[in-house]
Structures are given as structure tokens and as C-alpha cells.
N, C-alpha and C positions, 0 to 999 in steps of 0.2 A: 444408131440408137444407143448402143452400148457405150460409145465414146461420150455421147451427150449425158448419159446417166452417170458416167464416171465424173464428168465435169461438174454436175450438179451436186452429187453426194460427196465427192471427194474421195471415194473409195473405188478401187479397181473391181471390175466385175469378175465373178468366179469363172474360171475356165477349167472344165473337167479334163483331167489327164487322160491320155490315150489308153485304150483297153489293154494294149500290150505292156505298157508300163505298170499298170495295176496288177496284171498277171505275174510279171517279173517280180514285183515287190512281194506278192503273196507267196511265191515259190521261195524267195530268199529267206523270208521269215518263217515259212512253214516247214522247211526241211530241218532246221535245228530243233524245232518243237517236236517233230515226228521222231527224230533220233533220240531226243530226251525221253519221250514217252516209251520208246523201245527199251531204253536203259531201265526205266522204272518197271516195265513189264518183266525184264530179266531179274530185277531186284526182288519182286514178289513171286517169282517162280512161274509166271504165266508163259514165258518162252525160255528156251535154252539156247545160248549162243556159244558155239565152240571157240577155241582159242584163235583160230585164223580169222574168222569173221569179227571177233572182238577187236583185233588189231585194226582191221579195216574200219570198223565203227569208230574207233578212237580218232583216227586221222580224218575221217569224213566229218565228224562232229567239229573238229578243230577248223578244217577248211571252210565248212558251211558257216561257222560263226564269223570267220574273218571276211567272208564274202558279203556279209551284211553291212560291212563298214565298221565293225567293232574293232577297237585297238587290239594289237597283237597280245599285249599283256593281259587284257581282260579275257580275250578268247582263250588264251592258255589257261588262265585261272578257272574259268567256267568249265572248260573241258576236263581239267584235272579233277575238280570237285565233283562233277557229275559222274565221271567214270569211277572215282575213288569210292564214293558213297553208294553207288548202285551195282558195281561190277566186281568189287574186291571185298574181302573179308578183313581187311586191315583195321587196326585201331585208329579211330579218327584223330587221336593225339599225334599220330605220325605226321599228319599234314602240317600241324603247327611246328613240330620238331624240324621237319625238312625245310620249311620256310625260313626258319632261323639259321639252321646249319648251312643253307644254300649260300648265304653271304658271309658266313663265318670262315672265310679263307683269306689268308694274308695277301695272296695275289690280286684279289678283287680290289684292294686299296689302290692299285695302279690306275684303275679306270677314272675315278674322280680327279686324281692328280693330273693325269694326262689331259683330261677335259679342261681343267683349270689352266694348265700351261698353254693349251691351244687357244683359249679365249684371251689370255694375256697377250700372246703373240699377235692375234688377230687385231686387237685394239691398240697394240703398242708401236705401230709404225714399222715393224720389221719387214713386212711384205714389200713396201715401196723401196726400201734400201736393197732388198734382194733383186728386185726388178731392175734397179739402176745398175747393179753390179753385173747381172746377166746381160743387159743391153750393152754395157761397155765392152764385154768380151766378144759377143757374137752379133751385135746389132748391125754391123756393116755387111753381113751376108744378105742375100735376097730373102725378103720376108723376115728381116732381122728382129723386128719387135715381136712378131708372132713366135719366133724361135726363143726369144728372151722370156716370153710368157711361159713356155714349156719348161725351160731351165729354172725359172723362178718358182714354178709349181713344185718341181723336184726338190729344190733347196728348202722351200717352206715345208714340204712333206717330211723332210729329214728331221724336223724339229717339232712338228705339229701333231701328226697322228690322226687327223680327221680330214676326210675328203671334202665335206661340206665347208669346213673352215678354210680349207685351201682355196676353194672356188670363190668364197666370199672375199677373202683377203687379197688374192691376186687378181681375180676378175674385177673387183670393184675399182682397182687402181688402173689396170692395164687396158680394159675394154674402151673406156672413153678416149684414152690416148691413141689406141689403134684406129678408131674412127676418125680422130682428128688428123691422123697421118695418111688417111686414104684407104684404109682397109674396110671392107664391108663388115657390118656388125655381125652377120651370121657366120662369117669366117672366124672372127675372134671368139665368138661365143661357143662355136663348135669345138675349137681347140681347148679352151679353158674348161669346158664341161668334162672332156675326157682326161686332159692332163691333171685336173683336180683329183681324179681317182687315185693318183699316186699317193695321196694322203694316207691311204690305208695299206699301201704296199711297202713303203720305205720304213725306216727304222722303228719309231714307236707307232703303235697302231692299236686302237681299242678292239677291233675284230680279232687281232692276234692274241690279245690278252684273254678274250672270251674263249677262243679256240683252245688256248693253253690250259685254261681252267677246266674246260669240258673234257679234255683228253689227257690231262697230266703231262703235257709237253713243256719243255724248257722255254720260258718266255724270252730269255736272253738269246737263245739260238734262233728263235723265230724272228726276233728283231733284226739280227745280223743277216739272216738268210734272205731277207727282203731287199737287201742293198743292191746286189748285182742284178736281180730281175728288174728292180726299179730303174737302174741305169740303162739296161737294155730297152725297156719300154720307152724311156725318155728319148733314147737315140732313134727308135723306130718312129715315134711321133714327130720328132724333128725332121726325119727323112721325108715323111709324107708331107709335112707342112712346107718344107723347102721346095719340093717338087711342084706342089700346087701353087705356091707363091711365084715360082719362076714361070710356070705355065700361064698364069693369069696376069703377070706383070706387076705384082705388088712391090712397094718401095722398100728400100733399105735405108739404114741410118748412116750418118758420117762415121768413119772409122775413129774410134777413141784412141787417144795417145796412151802410152803406158803409165804416164803420170795420172791421167784421168781414171784409168783402171785401178791403180793403186789406191787412189782416194775413195773410189766406190767400194773396193774390197775392205778398206779400213773402216768405212762407215757400217758395212754389213757384218763386220767381224764378230761383234758381240752376239749377234743372233746365230751365226754359224758355229760359234763355240759350243753351243748346246749339243751339237752332234758329237764333238770330242768328249764332252762330259758323259753322255749316255753310253757311247761305245767304249770309251776308255775306262769309265767306272765299272761297267759290267765285266769287261775283259780282264781288267786288273784284279777283280775281286773286291774292289773298294766298297761296292754296294750291289745289292740285288736289283733285279729289274723293277721291283716295286719301289725300292728306295730311290732308284734312278728317276722314277716318275715324280716322287716327292721333291727331289733335288731340282728337276726340270721346272716344276711349278714355281718353286721359290726363285730360281734363277730367272725364269721368264718374267715374273713379277718385278724383280729387281731391275732387269734391263729395261723393261717398258716404262717404269716409273722414274728411275734415276739416271739411266744412260741416254736413252732416246727421248725420254720425257714426253712421249706422245700420249701417254695415259696419265690422266690427272687423278689425284687421290679421291676426288669426289665421284669418279667413275668406278672406283674399285668395288663398292657395294653392288653395283649393277652387274659387274663381271662375275662376282662371287655368286650372286643370286642366279644368273643364267647358268653357271656351271653346276650349281646345286640342283636346279631343275632338270638339267640333262642327266646328271648322275642318278637322281632319284628315279627317273623314267627307266634308265638302263638296269638299275639294281632291282626294280620291281619286275622287269621282264626276266631277269636272271633268277630271282626267287621262284617265280612260277615255272620257269623252264627246268629248274632243279627238281621240282615235284613231278613235272612231266617226265623227266628222265627216270625218276624212281618208278613211275607207272610203267614205262617202257621196260625197265629191268625186271619189274615184278611180273610182267607178262612174257618175259623172255624174248621180246621182239628183236633187239639188236642181234642176238645170237642166232635166232631163227632166220633173220635176213642174211646173216653171214653164211649160214649153212646153205641157204638157197642159192646164194651167189657162187659159192664154191662148187655146188652140184652142177651149175651151169657151165663150168669150165671156161669162164671168160678169159682167165689170165689177167695179169695186172694191166695190160694194155686195154683190153675190153672193159675191165672194171672201171678204170679211170675215165674212159669214154662215156660210160653210163652215168657215172657220178657227175661229170661235167654237164650232161644233158639235164639231169635232175636239178642241179644247182642253178643252171640258166633258167629253167622253167620256174623254179621257186623265186628267182629274182624278179619275176613279173608281178608278184603280189606280196612280197615280204621284204623288209629291209635287212641289211647284212647281219646285224646282231641276232635277230630272231632266227634267221636261216641257220646260222652256225649253232645256236643253242639247241635247235630242234634236230638238225640233220647230223651234226658231228657225232653225238652218241650212237646214232643208228649206223652210220657208215664206217666209223673208225674201227670197230672190231673186224670187219671184213678186210679193211686195208692192212691190218696187222697180220692177218692170216696169209696175205699175199706178199708179206715182207716189204711193204711200201713204207719208206721212212716217214715218221710222224711229222717231221719238220717240212719235208717236201709236200706231204699231203696238205698241211696247213697253208703253205704259200699258194698251192694250187687252188684251194678254197678261196683264199684272199683274192686271187686273180678273177675268179668267177664273180665275187662280190663287186669288183670294179666294174664289170660289164653291167650288172644289174643297176648300178648307180647312174648309168648313162643312157638309159632308154625308158620310155613309159611302160606301164602306168605309174610305177612308184619310184622312178629314178630320182633320188633326192638332188644329185648334182644338176640334173636337167632342169628341175623346177627352180633351183636357186639361180642358175645361170640365166634362165628365162626371165626371172624377176629383175636381175641386174641389167640384162640387155633389153628388157621390155619387148620381148618377142613372144609369139605364140608357141605353145609346146609342139604343135605340128611342124611349124617352120624350123624350130630348133632341132627336132628329131631328124629332119632331112639334112640339116647342116652338119650334124655330128657323124654322119655315115662314114666318110673316109677314115676318120680316126677310130670309130667303133669297130670297123672291119679290121683295122690294124690291131686293135685290142684283142679281137678274137684270134687273130693269127698268133699274137703273143701268148695267149692262153694255151694254144696247141703246143707251142715251143716249150713253155714252162712245164706243161703236163708230161711231156715225153722226153725231156732232157733234164733229168733231176740234178745233174752236176752243176747247172747254173745256180740252183738254189743252195746246194749242199757244200760247194767248194769252200766258200769263205768261212762258215762256221766250223767246218772240219779243220781248216788251216789254223784257226784260232783256238783249236782244242775244245770246242763246245760240243762236238759229236765224236762218237767212236768211229774207228775205221780210217784214221788218217792223222 
């Protein structure tokens, strides 16, 4: 009868949602409202909330707003404004001042420039040339094209600074080719999902810039510190891929001649030169990390337009608009996070947490274990930039009391962010790779498991062997003590 009615009226019949869904929706919406009412009650003196419960209330309100599906930036802003006007006695003008001064930092200029450079490279044909060069070097090994995908992700990560851009640029080119050569799509998609996370670990990285701004750590030292860990992770991913390819009998490519390798290198040379410009410029003192970002954007645009000519002038406005949109979103999150950090400092929450951790006598080993667990849990419902902006000001004071190097701590946080990018429910790499491969999220989640486990093993190594992170910046004179 309902089908007939639908056919006659042309309108679908109303289907009442299950009662458990209604109850869940009421709870999700009701909890933030109840917490807001509690803050109002404290404002008018109806209840008294001590400092400890106030801190719990602050974080509970933030999490409850995010669970409603509200964007992170809006959740941060509403939490800050609610807490500021109901629980503190500060002048309201402080909010406007903090919102302005939050982005009045020279280092923040690196973010839009690196985003622009990444977008130029993604649309500029650099990825395909890097894949060709990697395939010419190692394509003859078992599972050679899959191994070339990992190496290409590492090379693109050296000049890009974005995991999602790395997955789009490399995955969009190599996955169809892998299927054509006899690899299952789930195998290639699993590799590219995790290998794409190298985008935030290697040299330039937006999460590194955000961490540096939040903790006053050297951006240049953080850039260089990610190089050896990135090479180590690339080698580990290649090892797992080679083993699985050999076990499953996946094909290899014909061995390239040295002439073919030289031609492939020469074609990819202009893209790889960006690595020399970034590292050489920062190390020589020719320019700062922020200036390196600006130079990278100009160079990437020049190479894409005039050298490789894969990007047309008519496409430049679209690239600029996409970069501006992404930059605006991140800067809005940063401004709200700065005010959130001010609230934390005003409530003395970071130092209270540091005192509590020190009283527990965890030591640096236990502390880093707890931090990893917290960050991995946060990766289940927040993206990397938001996690760093919220968690770094809270955890950093305790790390300093335990004499943990800020650069090592930053790279460890970066490695945690890589894990969060590769699993549901908010793993951006996972969703992007699923779109390229036209796979379901559940199927792709199963496919990434061998490389995700490898990534977790890498996280343990980076956490407890700090010399892997600190050796290169120390040798280059970017750190004290060597």
C-alpha cells in the first residue's frame, strides 16, 4: 500500500526513526545544553564550582559539542565564549584582543604558503615524474610498482607538507596503474593510505608549524628532525610491502637501464630541487622557515607553470582559491585555539596537570606512554591540527619538567597524528584513498592493517629512541648538545 501511495503521490512515505536513534540525538543535544545551563548557574551564583571540576567542565563541554557533529573551530569558539563570559571575571575585550594576536605571529605565515606550494605541486605534474623515477630505480624488485609508490610518497612528502595532498597526487596516478599490472586495488589503496601520512612527517609540515607556534620550538629544527624518521618509516613500509608481494606472488617490472634512470631523474629534478632549497636555505641562514615557505610557493608555481607546464594559467585562480579556503579554515581554528589556551592558562590547568603527572612519578618513559595513548584516542575524533592546538599547551609543560627535548616531543606527536590519519572514524587519508579507489571504508580499513601495525611499531621506536629524531638537527647545529 505504501509503495502504491508513493507511486500515486510522487512523495516517499514518512518512516519514523527508531526510538534508540531519537534517544541518542536527544542525549547528544541535551548534554551541551545542560552544561551551558550549569555555567549560567555558576555565573549568577546559584552554584559554586571549584577549580578542579571547572577544568573537567571545560573539556566536557568541548567534547560534547564536537560529538554533535559541530566543526572543531565552532566547538572551540563556543566553549571559549561560554566559559569566558560565565566562569571568569576577565574583561570581554580580552577575547577580541586574543583573537587578533593569535594570528599576529610571523611563523603563522608559513601555513598558507606551504598549502599553496602543496596545491601547485599536486596540480603541476610533479607526482607522476616522481613515480616514474622511483619505478626506474626499484621497479624490478618483487612488488616493484607498490614499492615505487611508497618511495614516490616519501619524495613528494619532502616537498609538499600535506598527507592528504600526497595521497591525492600519488594515489590518483599510481593506483590505476597498479590494477592494470595485476595488483588488487585493496593492496595498492592500503599502501598509499599509510605511505601518504609521510606528508606530515618529512621536511615541511603544517602540523609541525602549528606545534612550533604552540610551544615556541624552532620550526627549522622540526623540519630537519623529521627527515631520518621519515626515511626509517619508508624503509619499514617497503619491507612489509616486499614481504607481502613476495608471499602473494605480485609482479615486478622490467629492470630499467641506467640511461632510463638518468632520464627519469632529470625529469623529476626540478621538483626534487625544492628539498635543497628548503634545507639549504634554512641551514645556511639564507632565509627563515617562514621565508622558506614563501620561496617554496613561488618555486612550485614557477615549476608547475613554466617547466613541467602541467598547470595552465587558467587553473591558477582555482588553485589560489582552494589554498585560501584551506588557509582560512586553519587560521580560524588557530585563533579559537589561542583563546582556548588563554583560558587554560588562566585556570592554571597545564601547570596543574604537570604537577599531577610529576606526583605520579611516571618518569619520562611512563609519561610518553600516557601521551601516546591520549593522542591516539584523540585521533579517533579530531584532525591533527586541532589535536596539536588543544593538547600541546597542556602536555608541553610536563614534558619540559621531565627534560624531554621539545623537538623530539614534536616529532613524536607528529607520528601519532600519522596514525590518526589512517583509521576511522576521521582518518582523512582513509576517506581520500577510498574515494580514489572507489572502495568502502570498512574494506579499506581491513586493507591498511599490515601497514597500520607497522606505523604503530614505528611510533614506539620514535618515542623511545630520541636520537633518531635529534641526530641530524644536532649535527647541523640547530640544537644544543652536539
